[in-house]
C-alpha positions in Angstrom: 48.5 57.4 257.3 45.4 55.9 257.1 43.8 58.9 258.8 45.6 61.2 256.1 44.2 58.8 253.1 40.4 58.5 254.9 40.1 62.5 255.7 41.7 63.0 251.7 39.4 60.4 250.4 36.4 62.6 252.4 37.6 65.6 251.5 37.6 64.4 248.0 34.1 63.1 248.4 32.2 66.0 250.2 33.9 68.6 247.2 32.5 66.5 244.7 29.1 66.2 246.1 26.9 69.0 243.6 26.4 72.4 246.0 23.6 72.9 247.2 22.1 75.7 246.2 21.1 78.6 249.4 17.7 79.3 249.6 17.8 83.4 249.2 17.0 85.4 252.4 13.9 87.6 253.3 16.7 90.5 252.9 18.0 89.8 249.8 14.7 89.5 248.1 13.1 92.4 249.6 16.4 94.3 248.4 15.2 93.2 244.8 12.2 93.9 245.0 13.0 97.3 245.5 16.4 98.2 243.2 13.7 96.3 240.6 11.1 99.1 241.5 8.5 96.4 242.0 5.9 98.6 243.6 6.4 101.1 240.8 5.9 98.5 238.4 2.9 97.0 239.9 1.6 100.6 240.1 2.0 101.3 236.4 0.4 97.8 235.5 -2.9 99.2 237.7 -3.0 101.8 235.8 -2.7 100.0 232.4 -5.3 97.8 233.6 -7.8 100.7 234.8 -7.0 102.3 231.2 -8.5 98.7 229.7 -11.9 98.7 231.2 -13.5 101.4 228.5 -11.6 99.8 225.3 -12.7 96.7 226.4 -16.6 97.5 227.8 -17.1 99.8 224.1 -15.4 96.6 222.2 -17.7 94.1 224.0 -21.1 96.6 223.4 -19.8 97.3 219.7 -20.6 101.0 220.4 -19.3 101.8 216.9 -22.3 100.3 215.6 -24.6 102.5 217.9 -25.9 105.7 217.4 -25.1 108.7 219.3 -27.7 108.8 221.9 -27.1 104.9 222.4 -23.2 105.6 222.6 -23.7 108.5 225.2 -26.4 106.0 227.0 -23.2 103.3 226.8 -20.9 105.8 228.1 -23.3 106.5 231.4 -22.8 102.5 231.8 -19.3 102.5 231.5 -18.8 105.3 234.1 -21.5 103.1 236.6 -19.3 100.0 235.7 -15.7 101.8 236.0 -16.9 103.2 239.7 -17.7 100.1 240.8 -14.3 98.0 238.9 -11.5 100.4 239.9 -11.9 99.8 243.8 -11.8 96.2 243.4 -8.9 96.5 241.2 -6.9 98.4 243.5 -7.8 96.5 246.7 -7.1 93.2 244.4 -3.8 94.8 242.9 -2.5 97.0 245.7 1.0 96.3 246.3 0.6 95.5 250.1 -1.6 92.6 248.9 1.3 91.5 246.2 4.2 92.2 248.0 4.3 88.9 250.0 3.1 86.4 247.5 5.5 87.9 245.2 8.9 87.7 247.1 7.3 84.1 248.1 7.2 82.9 244.6 10.7 84.7 244.3 12.5 82.7 247.2 11.0 79.6 245.1 12.1 80.4 242.4 15.8 81.9 242.6 18.2 80.8 244.9 20.6 83.5 246.7 23.6 83.6 244.3 20.6 84.2 241.5 18.8 87.1 243.5 22.7 88.6 244.2 23.2 88.4 240.1 19.4 90.1 239.8 20.3 92.6 242.2 24.1 93.7 240.2 22.0 93.7 237.5 19.2 96.2 238.7 22.0 98.4 240.2 24.0 98.5 236.9 23.1 101.0 234.4 21.9 98.6 232.2 19.2 97.0 235.2 17.9 101.1 236.0 17.7 101.4 232.3 15.8 98.3 231.7 13.3 99.2 234.7 13.2 102.5 233.8 12.3 101.4 230.2 9.9 98.5 231.6 6.3 100.3 232.1 6.6 101.9 228.5 7.4 98.3 227.1 4.3 96.8 228.4 2.3 99.3 227.9 3.1 99.0 224.1 2.8 95.6 224.3 -0.7 95.2 225.8 -1.6 97.7 222.9 -0.5 95.5 220.3 -1.4 92.4 222.3 -5.2 94.0 222.2 -4.6 94.9 218.3 -3.6 91.3 217.6 -6.4 90.0 220.0 -9.7 91.6 217.3 -8.3 89.6 214.0 -7.1 86.9 216.1 -10.9 86.1 217.6 -12.5 86.9 214.4 -10.5 83.7 213.1 -10.9 81.6 216.1 -14.8 82.6 215.6 -14.6 82.0 212.0 -13.0 78.4 212.7 -15.4 77.3 215.4 -18.3 78.9 213.4 -17.1 75.8 210.1 -16.3 73.2 212.5 -20.1 73.8 214.0 -21.3 73.6 210.8 -19.2 70.7 209.0 -20.2 68.6 212.8 -23.6 69.5 212.1 -23.6 68.3 207.8 -22.1 65.1 208.9 -24.7 64.4 212.0 -27.5 65.5 209.2 -25.6 62.8 206.7 -25.3 60.1 209.4 -28.9 60.4 210.6 -30.2 59.7 206.8 -31.2 56.2 206.3 
């Protein structure tokens, strides 16, 4: 009877312990990366980043205020910049370089049950639609953010300039005897 009572208490104690989340297997993470089309999405991001080079370069140079000749020269510099930058981007953002890092981040962030749920989602019709439409969503988001950044940077610059002027004015007043 005491053994039965001890066994019952032990079972009760073990059952009341919080369930330990199991680490996801490497195979399940690999499966998730495949069904989520992580490699395809990585390639799409790389293309979007490459596509942003010229607008960023034009904005940095202020090509809209340039003469036609100056814009043509700027275009030549942009092409030279792209010839240098694109191979760097392709090397640094290559899926072969990012895959292990991504898998490690997933392994640290999700347990096996969550990975299984994500795989089930990405294999579902809604998950497949999500994967197919996400590159367009990301592209539209990046364009919208670029459009927001111009006015935001102007406001930040204005606030910095106003604050700097106010600081200088207070410093000038404080220095006067």
